[in-house]
C-alpha positions in Angstrom: -31.1 -26.5 180.3 -29.7 -26.1 176.8 -28.7 -29.8 176.7 -32.4 -30.6 177.4 -33.5 -28.4 174.6 -30.9 -30.0 172.3 -32.0 -33.5 173.2 -35.7 -32.8 173.0 -37.3 -35.2 170.5 -39.1 -32.3 168.8 -35.7 -30.8 167.9 -36.6 -27.1 168.7 -34.4 -24.6 167.0 -32.6 -21.8 168.7 -31.6 -19.4 165.9 -30.4 -16.5 168.2 -30.0 -15.8 171.9 -29.6 -12.3 173.2 -28.3 -11.5 176.6 -26.6 -8.1 177.0 -27.5 -4.8 175.6 -25.7 -1.6 176.5 -29.0 0.3 176.9 -30.7 -2.5 178.9 -31.7 -1.1 182.3 -32.6 -4.6 183.6 -29.6 -6.1 185.4 -30.6 -9.7 184.6 -29.3 -9.6 181.0 -25.7 -8.5 181.8 -25.5 -10.9 184.7 -26.6 -13.8 182.5 -29.8 -14.7 184.4 -32.0 -13.3 181.6 -32.0 -14.4 178.0 -33.9 -13.5 174.8 -34.5 -16.5 172.5 -35.2 -16.0 168.8 -36.0 -12.3 169.2 -36.8 -11.9 165.5 -39.7 -14.3 165.8 -40.8 -13.6 169.4 -41.4 -9.9 169.9 -42.4 -8.0 172.9 -45.9 -6.6 172.4 -44.5 -3.1 171.9 -42.5 -4.2 168.9 -45.3 -4.7 166.3 -42.9 -5.0 163.3 -41.5 -8.4 164.4 -43.5 -11.5 163.3 -45.2 -13.7 165.9 -46.8 -16.8 164.4 -46.5 -19.6 166.9 -49.0 -21.8 165.0 -47.0 -21.8 161.8 -43.5 -20.6 162.7 -41.4 -23.1 164.7 -39.2 -20.3 166.0 -42.2 -18.4 167.5 -42.9 -19.7 171.0 -46.2 -20.0 172.8 -47.0 -21.7 176.1 -46.9 -25.2 174.5 -43.5 -24.7 172.8 -40.9 -27.2 173.9 -38.4 -24.4 174.8 -40.9 -22.8 177.0 -41.8 -26.1 178.7 -38.2 -26.8 179.4 -37.0 -23.4 180.6 -40.2 -22.3 182.4 -41.7 -25.6 183.6 -38.7 -27.8 184.2 -36.2 -25.1 185.3 -38.6 -22.6 186.9 -37.5 -19.5 184.9 -40.0 -16.8 184.3 -41.3 -16.4 180.7 -42.4 -13.0 179.3 -45.3 -14.7 177.5 -47.0 -15.2 180.9 -46.8 -11.5 181.9 -50.2 -9.9 182.5 -49.3 -6.5 181.0 -47.1 -6.3 178.0 -46.0 -9.7 176.7 -42.3 -10.4 175.8 -42.3 -13.8 174.1 -38.5 -13.9 173.7 -37.7 -13.3 177.3 -36.8 -15.8 180.0 -35.4 -14.8 183.4 -34.2 -16.6 186.5 -34.9 -13.6 188.6 -38.4 -13.0 187.3 -39.6 -9.8 185.6 
């Protein structure tokens, strides 16, 4: 998955990946089947202080971003930007949710 991102002709940038947080109640992060990509540029919708500008910031991801297309569309991981309730644009999960 990361090799595909690295080799993508658009050269998307991953600045930061988060996986495990001590206070995280979701088991996907500690088990490595959920990741947060570029969290400083892709907030969840409850974190209004983080910037989210997918039209001008190449680190902010929308549904057309190459990282989303690779992880969600090619590998079938769930993307938090697709959630119907609160959005979590940084979040990808193999288990969903």
